[in-house]
HTML snippet that shows the backbone in 3Dmol.js (N, CA, C, O; Angstrom):
<script src="https://3Dmol.org/build/3Dmol-min.js"></script>
<div id="view" style="width:600px;height:400px;position:relative"></div>
<script>
const pdb = `
ATOM      1  N   MET A   1      55.067  16.931  55.803  1.00  0.00           N
ATOM      2  CA  MET A   1      55.919  16.173  56.748  1.00  0.00           C
ATOM      3  C   MET A   1      55.875  16.974  58.061  1.00  0.00           C
ATOM      4  O   MET A   1      55.895  18.204  58.042  1.00  0.00           O
ATOM      5  N   SER A   2      55.817  16.288  59.163  1.00  0.00           N
ATOM      6  CA  SER A   2      55.807  16.912  60.480  1.00  0.00           C
ATOM      7  C   SER A   2      57.254  16.924  60.988  1.00  0.00           C
ATOM      8  O   SER A   2      58.066  16.052  60.676  1.00  0.00           O
ATOM      9  N   ASP A   3      57.529  17.966  61.790  1.00  0.00           N
ATOM     10  CA  ASP A   3      58.791  18.126  62.436  1.00  0.00           C
ATOM     11  C   ASP A   3      58.559  18.379  63.900  1.00  0.00           C
ATOM     12  O   ASP A   3      57.620  19.077  64.284  1.00  0.00           O
ATOM     13  N   LEU A   4      59.398  17.821  64.697  1.00  0.00           N
ATOM     14  CA  LEU A   4      59.352  18.052  66.151  1.00  0.00           C
ATOM     15  C   LEU A   4      60.515  19.023  66.476  1.00  0.00           C
ATOM     16  O   LEU A   4      61.682  18.726  66.222  1.00  0.00           O
ATOM     17  N   ILE A   5      60.158  20.173  67.037  1.00  0.00           N
ATOM     18  CA  ILE A   5      61.186  21.135  67.316  1.00  0.00           C
ATOM     19  C   ILE A   5      61.104  21.445  68.861  1.00  0.00           C
ATOM     20  O   ILE A   5      60.041  21.747  69.404  1.00  0.00           O
ATOM     21  N   VAL A   6      62.275  21.348  69.508  1.00  0.00           N
ATOM     22  CA  VAL A   6      62.327  21.603  70.928  1.00  0.00           C
ATOM     23  C   VAL A   6      63.262  22.768  71.106  1.00  0.00           C
ATOM     24  O   VAL A   6      64.365  22.777  70.560  1.00  0.00           O
ATOM     25  N   ILE A   7      62.820  23.776  71.887  1.00  0.00           N
ATOM     26  CA  ILE A   7      63.585  24.939  72.094  1.00  0.00           C
ATOM     27  C   ILE A   7      63.652  25.188  73.654  1.00  0.00           C
ATOM     28  O   ILE A   7      62.628  25.137  74.336  1.00  0.00           O
ATOM     29  N   GLY A   8      64.789  25.438  74.147  1.00  0.00           N
ATOM     30  CA  GLY A   8      64.982  25.715  75.615  1.00  0.00           C
ATOM     31  C   GLY A   8      65.048  27.214  75.837  1.00  0.00           C
ATOM     32  O   GLY A   8      65.677  27.951  75.078  1.00  0.00           O
ATOM     33  N   TYR A   9      64.376  27.647  76.910  1.00  0.00           N
ATOM     34  CA  TYR A   9      64.352  29.037  77.339  1.00  0.00           C
ATOM     35  C   TYR A   9      64.792  29.119  78.820  1.00  0.00           C
ATOM     36  O   TYR A   9      64.616  28.167  79.580  1.00  0.00           O
ATOM     37  N   PRO A  10      65.349  30.236  79.199  1.00  0.00           N
ATOM     38  CA  PRO A  10      65.814  30.340  80.589  1.00  0.00           C
ATOM     39  C   PRO A  10      64.731  30.426  81.652  1.00  0.00           C
ATOM     40  O   PRO A  10      64.959  30.093  82.814  1.00  0.00           O
ATOM     41  N   ASP A  11      63.538  30.881  81.239  1.00  0.00           N
ATOM     42  CA  ASP A  11      62.445  30.938  82.213  1.00  0.00           C
ATOM     43  C   ASP A  11      61.125  30.772  81.449  1.00  0.00           C
ATOM     44  O   ASP A  11      61.064  30.776  80.220  1.00  0.00           O
ATOM     45  N   GLU A  12      60.061  30.626  82.276  1.00  0.00           N
ATOM     46  CA  GLU A  12      58.782  30.335  81.685  1.00  0.00           C
ATOM     47  C   GLU A  12      58.155  31.520  80.943  1.00  0.00           C
ATOM     48  O   GLU A  12      57.390  31.344  79.995  1.00  0.00           O
ATOM     49  N   VAL A  13      58.497  32.717  81.393  1.00  0.00           N
ATOM     50  CA  VAL A  13      57.982  33.963  80.774  1.00  0.00           C
ATOM     51  C   VAL A  13      58.474  34.057  79.319  1.00  0.00           C
ATOM     52  O   VAL A  13      57.708  34.393  78.416  1.00  0.00           O
ATOM     53  N   ALA A  14      59.781  33.750  79.108  1.00  0.00           N
ATOM     54  CA  ALA A  14      60.343  33.792  77.771  1.00  0.00           C
ATOM     55  C   ALA A  14      59.658  32.734  76.901  1.00  0.00           C
ATOM     56  O   ALA A  14      59.405  32.983  75.722  1.00  0.00           O
ATOM     57  N   ALA A  15      59.350  31.550  77.466  1.00  0.00           N
ATOM     58  CA  ALA A  15      58.689  30.489  76.665  1.00  0.00           C
ATOM     59  C   ALA A  15      57.250  30.951  76.330  1.00  0.00           C
ATOM     60  O   ALA A  15      56.791  30.690  75.218  1.00  0.00           O
ATOM     61  N   CYS A  16      56.545  31.603  77.213  1.00  0.00           N
ATOM     62  CA  CYS A  16      55.203  32.135  76.885  1.00  0.00           C
ATOM     63  C   CYS A  16      55.249  33.167  75.848  1.00  0.00           C
ATOM     64  O   CYS A  16      54.400  33.187  74.957  1.00  0.00           O
ATOM     65  N   ASN A  17      56.263  34.088  75.920  1.00  0.00           N
ATOM     66  CA  ASN A  17      56.346  35.104  74.834  1.00  0.00           C
ATOM     67  C   ASN A  17      56.640  34.466  73.499  1.00  0.00           C
ATOM     68  O   ASN A  17      56.108  34.920  72.486  1.00  0.00           O
ATOM     69  N   ALA A  18      57.468  33.426  73.450  1.00  0.00           N
ATOM     70  CA  ALA A  18      57.739  32.724  72.154  1.00  0.00           C
ATOM     71  C   ALA A  18      56.447  32.074  71.687  1.00  0.00           C
ATOM     72  O   ALA A  18      56.147  32.081  70.493  1.00  0.00           O
ATOM     73  N   TRP A  19      55.702  31.530  72.587  1.00  0.00           N
ATOM     74  CA  TRP A  19      54.387  30.884  72.199  1.00  0.00           C
ATOM     75  C   TRP A  19      53.466  31.921  71.560  1.00  0.00           C
ATOM     76  O   TRP A  19      52.873  31.663  70.512  1.00  0.00           O
ATOM     77  N   GLU A  20      53.343  33.092  72.185  1.00  0.00           N
ATOM     78  CA  GLU A  20      52.456  34.130  71.635  1.00  0.00           C
ATOM     79  C   GLU A  20      52.937  34.580  70.274  1.00  0.00           C
ATOM     80  O   GLU A  20      52.112  34.858  69.403  1.00  0.00           O
ATOM     81  N   GLU A  21      54.245  34.663  70.053  1.00  0.00           N
ATOM     82  CA  GLU A  21      54.753  35.002  68.774  1.00  0.00           C
ATOM     83  C   GLU A  21      54.506  33.928  67.702  1.00  0.00           C
ATOM     84  O   GLU A  21      54.298  34.245  66.531  1.00  0.00           O
ATOM     85  N   LEU A  22      54.531  32.649  68.122  1.00  0.00           N
ATOM     86  CA  LEU A  22      54.192  31.546  67.220  1.00  0.00           C
ATOM     87  C   LEU A  22      52.695  31.648  66.811  1.00  0.00           C
ATOM     88  O   LEU A  22      52.345  31.445  65.649  1.00  0.00           O
ATOM     89  N   VAL A  23      51.878  31.948  67.742  1.00  0.00           N
ATOM     90  CA  VAL A  23      50.433  32.076  67.392  1.00  0.00           C
ATOM     91  C   VAL A  23      50.180  33.247  66.410  1.00  0.00           C
ATOM     92  O   VAL A  23      49.353  33.134  65.505  1.00  0.00           O
ATOM     93  N   LYS A  24      50.893  34.356  66.602  1.00  0.00           N
ATOM     94  CA  LYS A  24      50.838  35.447  65.615  1.00  0.00           C
ATOM     95  C   LYS A  24      51.272  35.023  64.236  1.00  0.00           C
ATOM     96  O   LYS A  24      50.610  35.326  63.243  1.00  0.00           O
ATOM     97  N   LEU A  25      52.413  34.304  64.177  1.00  0.00           N
ATOM     98  CA  LEU A  25      52.877  33.844  62.888  1.00  0.00           C
ATOM     99  C   LEU A  25      51.932  32.837  62.255  1.00  0.00           C
ATOM    100  O   LEU A  25      51.828  32.795  61.029  1.00  0.00           O
ATOM    101  N   GLU A  26      51.267  32.057  63.014  1.00  0.00           N
ATOM    102  CA  GLU A  26      50.310  31.102  62.476  1.00  0.00           C
ATOM    103  C   GLU A  26      49.119  31.879  61.888  1.00  0.00           C
ATOM    104  O   GLU A  26      48.598  31.525  60.830  1.00  0.00           O
ATOM    105  N   LYS A  27      48.712  32.908  62.566  1.00  0.00           N
ATOM    106  CA  LYS A  27      47.505  33.703  62.036  1.00  0.00           C
ATOM    107  C   LYS A  27      47.870  34.388  60.747  1.00  0.00           C
ATOM    108  O   LYS A  27      47.004  34.638  59.908  1.00  0.00           O
ATOM    109  N   ASP A  28      49.156  34.701  60.570  1.00  0.00           N
ATOM    110  CA  ASP A  28      49.636  35.313  59.334  1.00  0.00           C
ATOM    111  C   ASP A  28      50.031  34.232  58.250  1.00  0.00           C
ATOM    112  O   ASP A  28      50.618  34.544  57.215  1.00  0.00           O
ATOM    113  N   TYR A  29      49.683  32.998  58.551  1.00  0.00           N
ATOM    114  CA  TYR A  29      49.960  31.827  57.685  1.00  0.00           C
ATOM    115  C   TYR A  29      51.458  31.704  57.311  1.00  0.00           C
ATOM    116  O   TYR A  29      51.786  31.336  56.183  1.00  0.00           O
ATOM    117  N   LEU A  30      52.335  32.007  58.239  1.00  0.00           N
ATOM    118  CA  LEU A  30      53.811  31.873  58.023  1.00  0.00           C
ATOM    119  C   LEU A  30      54.283  30.548  58.554  1.00  0.00           C
ATOM    120  O   LEU A  30      55.282  30.020  58.064  1.00  0.00           O
ATOM    121  N   VAL A  31      53.596  29.974  59.555  1.00  0.00           N
ATOM    122  CA  VAL A  31      53.921  28.648  60.102  1.00  0.00           C
ATOM    123  C   VAL A  31      52.646  27.849  60.244  1.00  0.00           C
ATOM    124  O   VAL A  31      51.557  28.410  60.365  1.00  0.00           O
ATOM    125  N   ASP A  32      52.784  26.562  60.230  1.00  0.00           N
ATOM    126  CA  ASP A  32      51.583  25.676  60.411  1.00  0.00           C
ATOM    127  C   ASP A  32      51.886  24.892  61.758  1.00  0.00           C
ATOM    128  O   ASP A  32      52.616  23.902  61.798  1.00  0.00           O
ATOM    129  N   LEU A  33      51.282  25.414  62.791  1.00  0.00           N
ATOM    130  CA  LEU A  33      51.477  24.894  64.109  1.00  0.00           C
ATOM    131  C   LEU A  33      50.377  23.882  64.421  1.00  0.00           C
ATOM    132  O   LEU A  33      49.205  24.242  64.522  1.00  0.00           O
ATOM    133  N   GLU A  34      50.764  22.608  64.576  1.00  0.00           N
ATOM    134  CA  GLU A  34      49.755  21.626  64.985  1.00  0.00           C
ATOM    135  C   GLU A  34      49.472  21.586  66.463  1.00  0.00           C
ATOM    136  O   GLU A  34      48.312  21.478  66.860  1.00  0.00           O
ATOM    137  N   ASP A  35      50.474  21.669  67.277  1.00  0.00           N
ATOM    138  CA  ASP A  35      50.296  21.708  68.714  1.00  0.00           C
ATOM    139  C   ASP A  35      51.608  22.137  69.353  1.00  0.00           C
ATOM    140  O   ASP A  35      52.663  22.054  68.724  1.00  0.00           O
ATOM    141  N   ALA A  36      51.548  22.604  70.621  1.00  0.00           N
ATOM    142  CA  ALA A  36      52.731  23.024  71.296  1.00  0.00           C
ATOM    143  C   ALA A  36      52.457  22.905  72.790  1.00  0.00           C
ATOM    144  O   ALA A  36      51.308  22.855  73.230  1.00  0.00           O
ATOM    145  N   ALA A  37      53.515  22.862  73.536  1.00  0.00           N
ATOM    146  CA  ALA A  37      53.443  22.789  75.018  1.00  0.00           C
ATOM    147  C   ALA A  37      54.609  23.462  75.606  1.00  0.00           C
ATOM    148  O   ALA A  37      55.677  23.537  74.998  1.00  0.00           O
ATOM    149  N   ILE A  38      54.420  23.967  76.814  1.00  0.00           N
ATOM    150  CA  ILE A  38      55.497  24.517  77.574  1.00  0.00           C
ATOM    151  C   ILE A  38      55.749  23.520  78.731  1.00  0.00           C
ATOM    152  O   ILE A  38      54.851  23.221  79.518  1.00  0.00           O
ATOM    153  N   ILE A  39      56.974  23.027  78.804  1.00  0.00           N
ATOM    154  CA  ILE A  39      57.302  22.055  79.845  1.00  0.00           C
ATOM    155  C   ILE A  39      58.360  22.727  80.732  1.00  0.00           C
ATOM    156  O   ILE A  39      59.371  23.209  80.221  1.00  0.00           O
ATOM    157  N   ARG A  40      58.134  22.764  82.080  1.00  0.00           N
ATOM    158  CA  ARG A  40      59.116  23.324  82.942  1.00  0.00           C
ATOM    159  C   ARG A  40      59.378  22.302  84.100  1.00  0.00           C
ATOM    160  O   ARG A  40      58.551  21.456  84.439  1.00  0.00           O
ATOM    161  N   ARG A  41      60.545  22.457  84.642  1.00  0.00           N
ATOM    162  CA  ARG A  41      60.984  21.513  85.708  1.00  0.00           C
ATOM    163  C   ARG A  41      61.218  22.328  86.968  1.00  0.00           C
ATOM    164  O   ARG A  41      61.858  23.379  86.958  1.00  0.00           O
ATOM    165  N   GLU A  42      60.668  21.791  88.064  1.00  0.00           N
ATOM    166  CA  GLU A  42      60.854  22.403  89.394  1.00  0.00           C
ATOM    167  C   GLU A  42      62.304  22.136  89.926  1.00  0.00           C
ATOM    168  O   GLU A  42      63.073  21.355  89.365  1.00  0.00           O
ATOM    169  N   GLN A  43      62.599  22.811  90.990  1.00  0.00           N
ATOM    170  CA  GLN A  43      63.935  22.581  91.663  1.00  0.00           C
ATOM    171  C   GLN A  43      64.117  21.074  92.078  1.00  0.00           C
ATOM    172  O   GLN A  43      65.205  20.499  92.070  1.00  0.00           O
ATOM    173  N   LYS A  44      62.932  20.511  92.438  1.00  0.00           N
ATOM    174  CA  LYS A  44      62.975  19.090  92.933  1.00  0.00           C
ATOM    175  C   LYS A  44      63.043  18.066  91.770  1.00  0.00           C
ATOM    176  O   LYS A  44      63.224  16.868  91.984  1.00  0.00           O
ATOM    177  N   GLY A  45      62.890  18.586  90.543  1.00  0.00           N
ATOM    178  CA  GLY A  45      63.002  17.689  89.398  1.00  0.00           C
ATOM    179  C   GLY A  45      61.670  17.293  88.822  1.00  0.00           C
ATOM    180  O   GLY A  45      61.642  16.549  87.842  1.00  0.00           O
ATOM    181  N   LYS A  46      60.522  17.765  89.392  1.00  0.00           N
ATOM    182  CA  LYS A  46      59.239  17.379  88.887  1.00  0.00           C
ATOM    183  C   LYS A  46      58.862  18.223  87.690  1.00  0.00           C
ATOM    184  O   LYS A  46      59.069  19.436  87.715  1.00  0.00           O
ATOM    185  N   PHE A  47      58.300  17.607  86.610  1.00  0.00           N
ATOM    186  CA  PHE A  47      57.948  18.308  85.420  1.00  0.00           C
ATOM    187  C   PHE A  47      56.504  18.776  85.448  1.00  0.00           C
ATOM    188  O   PHE A  47      55.642  18.125  86.039  1.00  0.00           O
ATOM    189  N   HIS A  48      56.248  19.887  84.819  1.00  0.00           N
ATOM    190  CA  HIS A  48      54.899  20.423  84.663  1.00  0.00           C
ATOM    191  C   HIS A  48      54.697  20.776  83.188  1.00  0.00           C
ATOM    192  O   HIS A  48      55.528  21.454  82.585  1.00  0.00           O
ATOM    193  N   VAL A  49      53.615  20.322  82.630  1.00  0.00           N
ATOM    194  CA  VAL A  49      53.280  20.546  81.235  1.00  0.00           C
ATOM    195  C   VAL A  49      52.111  21.566  81.148  1.00  0.00           C
ATOM    196  O   VAL A  49      51.045  21.367  81.729  1.00  0.00           O
ATOM    197  N   THR A  50      52.350  22.619  80.427  1.00  0.00           N
ATOM    198  CA  THR A  50      51.332  23.663  80.199  1.00  0.00           C
ATOM    199  C   THR A  50      51.075  23.681  78.707  1.00  0.00           C
ATOM    200  O   THR A  50      51.991  23.889  77.912  1.00  0.00           O
ATOM    201  N   ALA A  51      49.832  23.463  78.331  1.00  0.00           N
ATOM    202  CA  ALA A  51      49.442  23.506  76.892  1.00  0.00           C
ATOM    203  C   ALA A  51      48.602  24.758  76.782  1.00  0.00           C
ATOM    204  O   ALA A  51      47.444  24.774  77.198  1.00  0.00           O
ATOM    205  N   PRO A  52      49.174  25.797  76.229  1.00  0.00           N
ATOM    206  CA  PRO A  52      48.438  27.024  76.062  1.00  0.00           C
ATOM    207  C   PRO A  52      47.175  26.802  75.183  1.00  0.00           C
ATOM    208  O   PRO A  52      47.070  25.825  74.441  1.00  0.00           O
ATOM    209  N   ALA A  53      46.269  27.715  75.303  1.00  0.00           N
ATOM    210  CA  ALA A  53      44.955  27.567  74.608  1.00  0.00           C
ATOM    211  C   ALA A  53      45.114  27.626  73.084  1.00  0.00           C
ATOM    212  O   ALA A  53      45.046  28.685  72.461  1.00  0.00           O
ATOM    213  N   HIS A  54      45.325  26.453  72.531  1.00  0.00           N
ATOM    214  CA  HIS A  54      45.451  26.333  71.042  1.00  0.00           C
ATOM    215  C   HIS A  54      44.696  25.027  70.746  1.00  0.00           C
ATOM    216  O   HIS A  54      45.314  24.027  70.381  1.00  0.00           O
ATOM    217  N   HIS A  55      43.391  25.034  70.898  1.00  0.00           N
ATOM    218  CA  HIS A  55      42.614  23.823  70.775  1.00  0.00           C
ATOM    219  C   HIS A  55      41.868  23.820  69.414  1.00  0.00           C
ATOM    220  O   HIS A  55      40.661  24.060  69.367  1.00  0.00           O
ATOM    221  N   THR A  56      42.595  23.548  68.318  1.00  0.00           N
ATOM    222  CA  THR A  56      41.921  23.557  67.032  1.00  0.00           C
ATOM    223  C   THR A  56      40.994  22.373  66.919  1.00  0.00           C
ATOM    224  O   THR A  56      39.958  22.460  66.259  1.00  0.00           O
ATOM    225  N   MET A  57      41.352  21.239  67.565  1.00  0.00           N
ATOM    226  CA  MET A  57      40.490  20.093  67.449  1.00  0.00           C
ATOM    227  C   MET A  57      39.158  20.313  68.191  1.00  0.00           C
ATOM    228  O   MET A  57      38.082  19.972  67.700  1.00  0.00           O
ATOM    229  N   ALA A  58      39.285  20.919  69.437  1.00  0.00           N
ATOM    230  CA  ALA A  58      38.102  21.277  70.173  1.00  0.00           C
ATOM    231  C   ALA A  58      37.243  22.291  69.424  1.00  0.00           C
ATOM    232  O   ALA A  58      36.017  22.181  69.399  1.00  0.00           O
ATOM    233  N   TRP A  59      37.893  23.274  68.817  1.00  0.00           N
ATOM    234  CA  TRP A  59      37.116  24.285  68.106  1.00  0.00           C
ATOM    235  C   TRP A  59      36.429  23.652  66.901  1.00  0.00           C
ATOM    236  O   TRP A  59      35.282  23.976  66.595  1.00  0.00           O
ATOM    237  N   GLY A  60      37.103  22.785  66.247  1.00  0.00           N
ATOM    238  CA  GLY A  60      36.516  22.065  65.047  1.00  0.00           C
ATOM    239  C   GLY A  60      35.310  21.226  65.516  1.00  0.00           C
ATOM    240  O   GLY A  60      34.287  21.177  64.834  1.00  0.00           O
ATOM    241  N   THR A  61      35.433  20.582  66.659  1.00  0.00           N
ATOM    242  CA  THR A  61      34.321  19.777  67.147  1.00  0.00           C
ATOM    243  C   THR A  61      33.106  20.616  67.511  1.00  0.00           C
ATOM    244  O   THR A  61      31.977  20.265  67.169  1.00  0.00           O
ATOM    245  N   VAL A  62      33.340  21.731  68.209  1.00  0.00           N
ATOM    246  CA  VAL A  62      32.210  22.592  68.506  1.00  0.00           C
ATOM    247  C   VAL A  62      31.576  23.203  67.283  1.00  0.00           C
ATOM    248  O   VAL A  62      30.353  23.281  67.166  1.00  0.00           O
ATOM    249  N   SER A  63      32.437  23.640  66.363  1.00  0.00           N
ATOM    250  CA  SER A  63      31.951  24.197  65.072  1.00  0.00           C
ATOM    251  C   SER A  63      31.078  23.246  64.339  1.00  0.00           C
ATOM    252  O   SER A  63      29.969  23.574  63.916  1.00  0.00           O
ATOM    253  N   GLY A  64      31.631  21.971  64.181  1.00  0.00           N
ATOM    254  CA  GLY A  64      30.840  20.933  63.506  1.00  0.00           C
ATOM    255  C   GLY A  64      29.564  20.598  64.165  1.00  0.00           C
ATOM    256  O   GLY A  64      28.559  20.338  63.503  1.00  0.00           O
ATOM    257  N   LEU A  65      29.582  20.599  65.479  1.00  0.00           N
ATOM    258  CA  LEU A  65      28.328  20.320  66.255  1.00  0.00           C
ATOM    259  C   LEU A  65      27.295  21.390  65.961  1.00  0.00           C
ATOM    260  O   LEU A  65      26.126  21.093  65.716  1.00  0.00           O
ATOM    261  N   PHE A  66      27.741  22.645  65.988  1.00  0.00           N
ATOM    262  CA  PHE A  66      26.797  23.784  65.783  1.00  0.00           C
ATOM    263  C   PHE A  66      26.245  23.701  64.385  1.00  0.00           C
ATOM    264  O   PHE A  66      25.026  23.696  64.212  1.00  0.00           O
ATOM    265  N   TRP A  67      27.112  23.635  63.358  1.00  0.00           N
ATOM    266  CA  TRP A  67      26.630  23.664  61.991  1.00  0.00           C
ATOM    267  C   TRP A  67      25.757  22.411  61.653  1.00  0.00           C
ATOM    268  O   TRP A  67      24.756  22.504  60.943  1.00  0.00           O
ATOM    269  N   GLY A  68      26.173  21.273  62.180  1.00  0.00           N
ATOM    270  CA  GLY A  68      25.385  20.046  61.984  1.00  0.00           C
ATOM    271  C   GLY A  68      23.997  20.122  62.581  1.00  0.00           C
ATOM    272  O   GLY A  68      23.033  19.640  61.988  1.00  0.00           O
ATOM    273  N   THR A  69      23.891  20.729  63.762  1.00  0.00           N
ATOM    274  CA  THR A  69      22.615  20.892  64.371  1.00  0.00           C
ATOM    275  C   THR A  69      21.785  21.891  63.643  1.00  0.00           C
ATOM    276  O   THR A  69      20.585  21.678  63.465  1.00  0.00           O
ATOM    277  N   LEU A  70      22.380  22.989  63.207  1.00  0.00           N
ATOM    278  CA  LEU A  70      21.650  24.012  62.454  1.00  0.00           C
ATOM    279  C   LEU A  70      21.109  23.495  61.170  1.00  0.00           C
ATOM    280  O   LEU A  70      19.930  23.689  60.874  1.00  0.00           O
ATOM    281  N   VAL A  71      21.925  22.845  60.397  1.00  0.00           N
ATOM    282  CA  VAL A  71      21.468  22.287  59.109  1.00  0.00           C
ATOM    283  C   VAL A  71      20.436  21.192  59.327  1.00  0.00           C
ATOM    284  O   VAL A  71      19.457  21.105  58.585  1.00  0.00           O
ATOM    285  N   GLY A  72      20.647  20.347  60.353  1.00  0.00           N
ATOM    286  CA  GLY A  72      19.636  19.322  60.669  1.00  0.00           C
ATOM    287  C   GLY A  72      18.261  19.950  61.030  1.00  0.00           C
ATOM    288  O   GLY A  72      17.210  19.486  60.586  1.00  0.00           O
ATOM    289  N   LEU A  73      18.316  21.005  61.838  1.00  0.00           N
ATOM    290  CA  LEU A  73      16.991  21.643  62.202  1.00  0.00           C
ATOM    291  C   LEU A  73      16.356  22.331  61.014  1.00  0.00           C
ATOM    292  O   LEU A  73      15.138  22.269  60.845  1.00  0.00           O
ATOM    293  N   LEU A  74      17.158  22.990  60.182  1.00  0.00           N
ATOM    294  CA  LEU A  74      16.561  23.719  59.071  1.00  0.00           C
ATOM    295  C   LEU A  74      16.036  22.797  57.947  1.00  0.00           C
ATOM    296  O   LEU A  74      14.936  23.009  57.437  1.00  0.00           O
ATOM    297  N   PHE A  75      16.827  21.774  57.566  1.00  0.00           N
ATOM    298  CA  PHE A  75      16.469  20.972  56.381  1.00  0.00           C
ATOM    299  C   PHE A  75      15.841  19.642  56.762  1.00  0.00           C
ATOM    300  O   PHE A  75      15.006  19.147  56.004  1.00  0.00           O
ATOM    301  N   LEU A  76      16.199  19.017  57.917  1.00  0.00           N
ATOM    302  CA  LEU A  76      15.683  17.758  58.161  1.00  0.00           C
ATOM    303  C   LEU A  76      14.548  17.724  59.155  1.00  0.00           C
ATOM    304  O   LEU A  76      13.936  16.675  59.358  1.00  0.00           O
ATOM    305  N   PHE A  77      14.256  18.846  59.777  1.00  0.00           N
ATOM    306  CA  PHE A  77      13.189  18.894  60.774  1.00  0.00           C
ATOM    307  C   PHE A  77      11.852  18.485  60.177  1.00  0.00           C
ATOM    308  O   PHE A  77      11.093  17.782  60.844  1.00  0.00           O
ATOM    309  N   PRO A  78      11.529  18.886  58.966  1.00  0.00           N
ATOM    310  CA  PRO A  78      10.247  18.437  58.408  1.00  0.00           C
ATOM    311  C   PRO A  78      10.130  16.937  58.287  1.00  0.00           C
ATOM    312  O   PRO A  78       9.016  16.416  58.219  1.00  0.00           O
ATOM    313  N   LEU A  79      11.274  16.203  58.256  1.00  0.00           N
ATOM    314  CA  LEU A  79      11.214  14.757  58.169  1.00  0.00           C
ATOM    315  C   LEU A  79      11.279  14.091  59.559  1.00  0.00           C
ATOM    316  O   LEU A  79      11.232  12.864  59.644  1.00  0.00           O
ATOM    317  N   ALA A  80      11.385  14.864  60.634  1.00  0.00           N
ATOM    318  CA  ALA A  80      11.492  14.298  61.973  1.00  0.00           C
ATOM    319  C   ALA A  80      10.316  13.412  62.330  1.00  0.00           C
ATOM    320  O   ALA A  80      10.525  12.374  62.957  1.00  0.00           O
ATOM    321  N   PRO A  81       9.092  13.761  61.969  1.00  0.00           N
ATOM    322  CA  PRO A  81       8.034  12.839  62.392  1.00  0.00           C
ATOM    323  C   PRO A  81       7.981  11.511  61.596  1.00  0.00           C
ATOM    324  O   PRO A  81       7.275  10.592  62.013  1.00  0.00           O
ATOM    325  N   VAL A  82       8.696  11.387  60.480  1.00  0.00           N
ATOM    326  CA  VAL A  82       8.624  10.230  59.665  1.00  0.00           C
ATOM    327  C   VAL A  82       9.031   8.910  60.431  1.00  0.00           C
ATOM    328  O   VAL A  82       8.295   7.926  60.355  1.00  0.00           O
ATOM    329  N   PRO A  83      10.191   8.880  61.165  1.00  0.00           N
ATOM    330  CA  PRO A  83      10.563   7.682  61.881  1.00  0.00           C
ATOM    331  C   PRO A  83       9.527   7.328  62.958  1.00  0.00           C
ATOM    332  O   PRO A  83       9.267   6.144  63.171  1.00  0.00           O
ATOM    333  N   GLY A  84       8.923   8.319  63.649  1.00  0.00           N
ATOM    334  CA  GLY A  84       7.924   8.028  64.611  1.00  0.00           C
ATOM    335  C   GLY A  84       6.642   7.429  64.026  1.00  0.00           C
ATOM    336  O   GLY A  84       6.067   6.490  64.576  1.00  0.00           O
ATOM    337  N   VAL A  85       6.218   7.988  62.916  1.00  0.00           N
ATOM    338  CA  VAL A  85       5.011   7.493  62.203  1.00  0.00           C
ATOM    339  C   VAL A  85       5.292   6.103  61.660  1.00  0.00           C
ATOM    340  O   VAL A  85       4.448   5.214  61.777  1.00  0.00           O
ATOM    341  N   ALA A  86       6.471   5.896  61.062  1.00  0.00           N
ATOM    342  CA  ALA A  86       6.804   4.582  60.546  1.00  0.00           C
ATOM    343  C   ALA A  86       6.839   3.554  61.695  1.00  0.00           C
ATOM    344  O   ALA A  86       6.312   2.453  61.537  1.00  0.00           O
ATOM    345  N   GLY A  87       7.412   3.868  62.776  1.00  0.00           N
ATOM    346  CA  GLY A  87       7.440   2.992  63.911  1.00  0.00           C
ATOM    347  C   GLY A  87       6.041   2.636  64.401  1.00  0.00           C
ATOM    348  O   GLY A  87       5.749   1.481  64.709  1.00  0.00           O
ATOM    349  N   GLY A  88       5.203   3.627  64.465  1.00  0.00           N
ATOM    350  CA  GLY A  88       3.825   3.407  64.930  1.00  0.00           C
ATOM    351  C   GLY A  88       3.071   2.520  63.947  1.00  0.00           C
ATOM    352  O   GLY A  88       2.283   1.679  64.380  1.00  0.00           O
ATOM    353  N   LEU A  89       3.276   2.670  62.662  1.00  0.00           N
ATOM    354  CA  LEU A  89       2.618   1.812  61.686  1.00  0.00           C
ATOM    355  C   LEU A  89       3.151   0.367  61.806  1.00  0.00           C
ATOM    356  O   LEU A  89       2.380  -0.591  61.750  1.00  0.00           O
ATOM    357  N   MET A  90       4.447   0.232  61.968  1.00  0.00           N
ATOM    358  CA  MET A  90       5.024  -1.108  62.061  1.00  0.00           C
ATOM    359  C   MET A  90       4.474  -1.811  63.318  1.00  0.00           C
ATOM    360  O   MET A  90       4.117  -2.988  63.282  1.00  0.00           O
ATOM    361  N   GLY A  91       4.418  -1.049  64.435  1.00  0.00           N
ATOM    362  CA  GLY A  91       3.893  -1.583  65.662  1.00  0.00           C
ATOM    363  C   GLY A  91       2.424  -1.973  65.551  1.00  0.00           C
ATOM    364  O   GLY A  91       1.969  -2.934  66.170  1.00  0.00           O
ATOM    365  N   ARG A  92       1.720  -1.230  64.775  1.00  0.00           N
ATOM    366  CA  ARG A  92       0.258  -1.489  64.635  1.00  0.00           C
ATOM    367  C   ARG A  92       0.077  -2.755  63.844  1.00  0.00           C
ATOM    368  O   ARG A  92      -0.815  -3.541  64.163  1.00  0.00           O
ATOM    369  N   ARG A  93       0.895  -2.999  62.807  1.00  0.00           N
ATOM    370  CA  ARG A  93       0.808  -4.207  62.032  1.00  0.00           C
ATOM    371  C   ARG A  93       1.140  -5.451  62.815  1.00  0.00           C
ATOM    372  O   ARG A  93       0.536  -6.503  62.605  1.00  0.00           O
ATOM    373  N   SER A  94       2.084  -5.344  63.706  1.00  0.00           N
ATOM    374  CA  SER A  94       2.486  -6.507  64.435  1.00  0.00           C
ATOM    375  C   SER A  94       1.593  -6.775  65.671  1.00  0.00           C
ATOM    376  O   SER A  94       1.712  -7.823  66.306  1.00  0.00           O
ATOM    377  N   ALA A  95       0.736  -5.859  65.989  1.00  0.00           N
ATOM    378  CA  ALA A  95      -0.148  -6.064  67.114  1.00  0.00           C
ATOM    379  C   ALA A  95      -1.246  -7.073  66.719  1.00  0.00           C
ATOM    380  O   ALA A  95      -1.698  -7.073  65.573  1.00  0.00           O
ATOM    381  N   PRO A  96      -1.667  -7.914  67.643  1.00  0.00           N
ATOM    382  CA  PRO A  96      -2.684  -8.970  67.329  1.00  0.00           C
ATOM    383  C   PRO A  96      -4.091  -8.384  67.175  1.00  0.00           C
ATOM    384  O   PRO A  96      -5.042  -9.121  66.916  1.00  0.00           O
TER     385      PRO A  96
END
`;
const viewer = $3Dmol.createViewer("view");
viewer.addModel(pdb, "pdb");
viewer.setStyle({}, {cartoon: {color: "spectrum"}});
viewer.zoomTo();
viewer.render();
</script>
């Protein structure tokens, strides 16, 4: 089950320190942090959202791309000419 937790801090520095502590706790497997953001409001009332570098989805995408490419090159590269040869044969059959 997911929970949404909102915590207010007096300044942005305290919020960043809390974020760093959360990351340490996650590395020790004490919390399961899906995502977090620091939201601050200016004197004029405008909000700014800062999402610290916690991009598990981006890391998973890059990792999957790397390993998929590596496995494809190692194991499927010998089969790479097959579609080209098959296409050439099919084209040759349909030629008048």
